N, C-alpha and C positions, 0 to 999 in steps of 0.2 A: 397105375400106383395103387398098393397094396392097403388099404387103413390100417391102421395099429389097433388092435382090441384087446384090451387089460384093462384090469380091474384097479381101480384105486386103493390106496391103503387102508385100512379102517383109521387111522390116525390122521391121514387127510380129512378123510371123509367129516370125521368129528370137528375138525378147524374150521371145514365151511358152514358145518352148521352151527357155531359158534360165531361165526362172523354174521350168519343172516340175523341169529338172534338179538347181536349185538346192535345192528344197524337199524332193526325194527325198534330195539331199546330206546336208541337215540332219536326216532322220529316221535316216540312216544312220550319220552323226557323235553325235547323241544315244543310239543303241543303243551303238556303240562307247564313248562316253564312262559310261553306264552298267555296260558290262561291266567298263569300268576299273578304274573307283569300287570293283564287289564284290571285283574280284581285287585290288585294294590293301588292303582292309579282311580278305580271307581270310589274304593274305599275312602282315600287320602282327598278324593273330591267331595264325598258324603260328609265326611266328618270336618272339614271345612267348611261346607256349607252351613253344620250345624252351627260350629264354633261361630260361624259367622251372624249366624241368626241370633243365637244367644248373647253376645257381645252387645248386637242393634239392639234387644230389649234390655238390657240393662243400661245401656247409654240413655234411652228414650225415657227411663224411669229415673225419676228425681226423688229422692227420698224427704217427704215434708215433716216439719215439726214443729210445734206448736208448743211456745212454754208461755204459765199460768202462772202469775207470781206477784210478786212486789220489786222493793230496790234491792234485796238479796239473790234474785233472778238475773236484775238488771245491771246491777255494781259490776263495771269490767266488762260487761254484755258479755254474758256467762253463753246467752245461745250462738252468738261468734264464736268462742273459743271451741263450743262444742262441733260446731261446723270446721273450724278450721283441724280439730282432730279427724274428723269422717277425710276431709278433702286431703291430708296428707296418704289417708289409705285408700284414696282413690274415690272415695264415695263421692255423687252428685248430689247435693245435699241443699237443701234450702230450709232454712230456720225462720220464724216469724216467732212475735212476742206481747204476750200482753200481759204489763207489770207497771201500773198505777200504784206509788208509794203509800207503803201501808196498807195494801186492800186486804181484806179476808176474802175467804171462801163466799161467805154469804153476799159481800159486795159485786164478786166474779160473778155468782147466777144470777144477778139482778143487771148488770153492764151489758147494754145494746148491741155495743160496740164488740164485745168477745162474743157475744152469741151469735152474731152475724159472722164472725170468723169461725164458729165452730160450724156453724149450719152449710157453711161454704163446702164443708166435706172435703176429702182427700187428703186429710192427713194419716199419716203411718203412724205420729206416735204424738203423745199429747203429755207433758210435764206439766204437773201440780205441784204446786208450794203455798203452803198456808201460812198467813201472818207469822210474824217471830215469836212471840209471846203466846198466840191461842193454844198451841197442842201443850204447852208446858202446864197449862192452870190444870184444877182439880178434875178429877176422870167425870165428875157430875157434871162440869161446866163444859168441859171439852163433850162430852156425847151430847150434849142440846145446842151447843151454839158451833161444833166442828164437824162433828161425823155427818150430820145430817147432809150438809153442803158439799162435803167431799163426796158424798154419793150423787146430790144430783148433778154434780159437776160432770160424775162419772158418767152417768147416763146418759148427758145430753149429748157428750162427745161420743158416745156408744148409738145414738139414736141416728145420727147425722154420718159417722166413721164408723161402720160395722166392724171393718177388720183392723180400727186401729187399735196400739197397745196402749196404756196409760201407766205413767211411771209416777210414781208420789216422790217429789225432792224432798226428804228428810234432811232440814237445815241444821245449823250450828248454833249452837245454845250463845247466849249474850256471853261475854269474856271474863266478866265475873258474877255472874248473875245478875239477880232483876232486883237487888234492894230497895232502890231507891222508888222506883215507880209504883211498886204494890207492896207496902207494908204489911206482915203477918202472912205472905204466903209461903208457909214451909219450901215448897216444890221449887222455889226459885231464888232461892238464899245464897245459895251458889252454884257457877259451874256444872260441877258434876250431877248436882241436881236437878238442875234444870236440864241440862243434855238427856238423862235419862227418862225423865218424862216425855221430852220432845220424841227420842226415839220411840219409845212404846207408842206415842200416838199415830205415829207414822207407820209403823208397823203393822197397828190393827185396820188403818185406812187400805193398806197395799190389801191385807189379807179380805177384809171384807168386802171391798170392790174388785175381788181378782184382778189385781193389778202389779206391776213391777215396785221394786222398792230401789232408790236410789240410796244407798246409807252414807250420806255425804255427812252425817251427825257422828257414826260410828268411827270413819276416816278421821275426821276432824277429833277427837277425842283421842283416837291412837297416835296422832302426830304430835298433840299436846303431850300425852303421858310419856314418850320417851325420846323426843328432843326441845329444842329451844325455837324452833322457827317461829317465828312471827305468821299468822294468819291474816291478822283482823289490821284492818284499816282505821278502829273505832270500835268502839264496845260493843258494836253487834256488825257491824258489814265486813265482808273479806277483801283483802288488798287482791292484788294479783295474783300471791301463791294460795292464798285460800280458793281464787276464782279457779284457777287451773288445776288444785285439788278436787273441787265441785264437778270440773268440767270432765275430768278425770274417771272419775266414777260413774258420771252419767253415759259416757262412752262405752264405759266395759258392762252396762247394765243393758246397753241398748245393742252394743254390738257384739258383746261377746269376744270382743277379739282383744288380744296381747297387746299391754299399753307397753312394756318396756319399748323403748327406741322412739316411741311416737313423737309427733311435734312438741314443742314448745317456746313460746316466745322468747323472742333475742335477750328480754332482760331478765330472762331465768335463765342462771347459770345451768351446765347441765347436770353436775352433782344433784341439784336441787330438785330437779326436773325428772330425775332417774328414782331418787327418795320418793316425791310424791307418787310419782307411776307405781311405784312397789307397794306403798301404802293406799292407794286405790286396790288397787287388786286386793291385798290384802282382805280387806275391809268388805269388799263386795265378796268374796269367797268367806268368807268368816260369818256372813250374814245368812240366815234362810230365806 
């Protein structure tokens, strides 16, 4: 039988060429797709491992805060309130306190129990609060009896805890000034005058000791100037609302976190809590 010998049309040859090219392309894309799948799986596992490692590190480190002060710190358990705020934002935190009634910085510097706490180290933050009246007195008095001990405390903290942040807790003035206890002290006659002196002294202490400032006194004055909300339990100590305001200010300074919507005690209504949160935010932002 005679074989047929003829030429294929050019168009048919072109079709064959395209078919071969397409087959090669499909094989190449298939290999690339498999490579991409493997790469994606590898990267996913890598990122998952990094996330797990970081999560484990975050869980193993507990933030430790030491509060040093007196009854203005212990009233309504201010450290506990700050801890509740932090835990509501999923921060693992431990707070301790050294706050004997009426204590000054000078007394704290000589207190063996506090010195032992500080020397144990591992504090991430130390909050310092002076006796309520001392920072409001004359500049000469404060320069001699307050500032040196604030510096000593700061130095003791940093020696044992080089990475610790120090926060000065600017306190509130007495509700109606301090006329009765110290007569003739012009700086103590009214709430406004006393609060101004306290604010100025704490601002100096924070700046001089390269520390943070928790402007509770500023927030206190802001609330008093624009509302009738009662922040005092007596002439000088905060009630629960006052402690909550102070806790919000301190939390904001330490964590730089938005306050609106954060935890508040069930005994404080939602409207009051949000108002105090906003006043704390405003006061921290307006304080250098």
